[in-house]
C-alpha positions in Angstrom: 26.1 -55.6 -47.7 24.6 -52.2 -46.9 21.8 -52.1 -44.3 19.9 -48.8 -44.7 17.0 -49.6 -42.3 19.2 -49.8 -39.2 20.8 -46.4 -39.7 19.4 -43.2 -38.3 18.5 -40.8 -41.0 19.1 -37.1 -40.2 16.0 -35.1 -41.0 16.3 -31.4 -41.1 13.2 -29.5 -42.0 12.7 -25.8 -42.5 9.6 -24.2 -41.1 6.7 -26.4 -40.8 3.7 -26.6 -38.5 5.8 -27.2 -35.3 5.5 -25.1 -32.2 7.7 -22.0 -32.3 8.4 -20.9 -28.7 10.2 -17.8 -29.8 7.1 -16.5 -31.4 5.0 -17.1 -28.3 7.6 -15.4 -26.1 7.4 -12.4 -28.3 3.6 -12.3 -28.0 3.9 -12.5 -24.2 6.6 -9.7 -24.2 4.5 -7.5 -26.4 1.3 -8.0 -24.3 3.3 -7.3 -21.1 4.7 -4.0 -22.5 1.3 -3.0 -23.8 -0.3 -3.6 -20.5 2.4 -1.6 -18.7 1.8 1.3 -21.0 -2.0 1.1 -20.6 -1.7 1.0 -16.8 0.7 4.0 -16.8 -1.7 6.0 -19.0 -4.6 5.1 -16.8 -2.6 6.1 -13.7 -1.7 9.4 -15.1 -5.4 10.0 -16.1 -6.5 9.2 -12.5 -3.7 11.5 -11.1 -4.9 14.4 -13.2 -8.5 13.9 -12.4 -7.8 13.7 -8.6 -5.4 16.7 -8.8 -8.0 18.9 -10.5 -10.6 18.3 -7.8 -10.8 20.9 -5.0 -8.9 19.9 -1.8 -11.3 21.2 0.7 -15.1 21.4 0.3 -16.6 24.8 0.6 -18.1 25.1 4.1 -19.6 28.1 5.7 -17.5 29.2 8.6 -20.5 30.8 10.3 -22.3 27.5 10.7 -19.3 25.8 12.5 -19.4 25.5 16.3 -16.9 27.6 17.9 -14.9 26.2 20.9 -16.0 27.9 24.1 -13.5 29.1 26.6 -15.4 27.4 29.4 -15.0 24.0 27.8 -11.3 24.5 27.3 -10.9 25.6 31.0 -12.8 22.5 32.1 -10.6 20.1 30.1 -7.4 21.8 31.3 -8.6 21.5 34.9 -9.3 17.8 34.4 -5.8 17.2 33.1 -4.3 19.2 35.9 -6.1 17.0 38.4 -4.8 13.9 36.7 -1.3 15.2 36.7 -1.5 15.9 40.4 -2.8 12.4 41.1 0.0 10.9 39.0 2.6 12.8 40.9 1.1 11.8 44.2 1.0 8.1 43.2 4.7 8.2 42.1 5.9 9.9 45.3 3.9 7.8 47.8 5.7 4.7 49.1 4.4 1.2 48.3 1.7 0.0 50.8 2.9 -3.6 50.5 5.8 -4.6 52.7 8.2 -7.0 51.3 8.0 -10.2 53.3 11.6 -11.2 52.6 13.0 -8.4 54.7 
């Protein structure tokens, strides 16, 4: 007696409507490469546009405020006084006596 309904039948089908992951991976790969190329072209375009702009704007030098010698001397005097105070503080002994002595 031969029982056909209990045996597993091997079904091999070609093609069909099934999901093809290989095809979708190719789509993802092509989209990724195309986005990379688009971003590189956009980056080069921005680089060229920025590179062609002038670096410094045209400003009249006559309108600029010139640094006066008096202001420079005043600032130098201020820092000289600060330096003298710093040296004095470093060289003076500590006013607090250590109680453990």
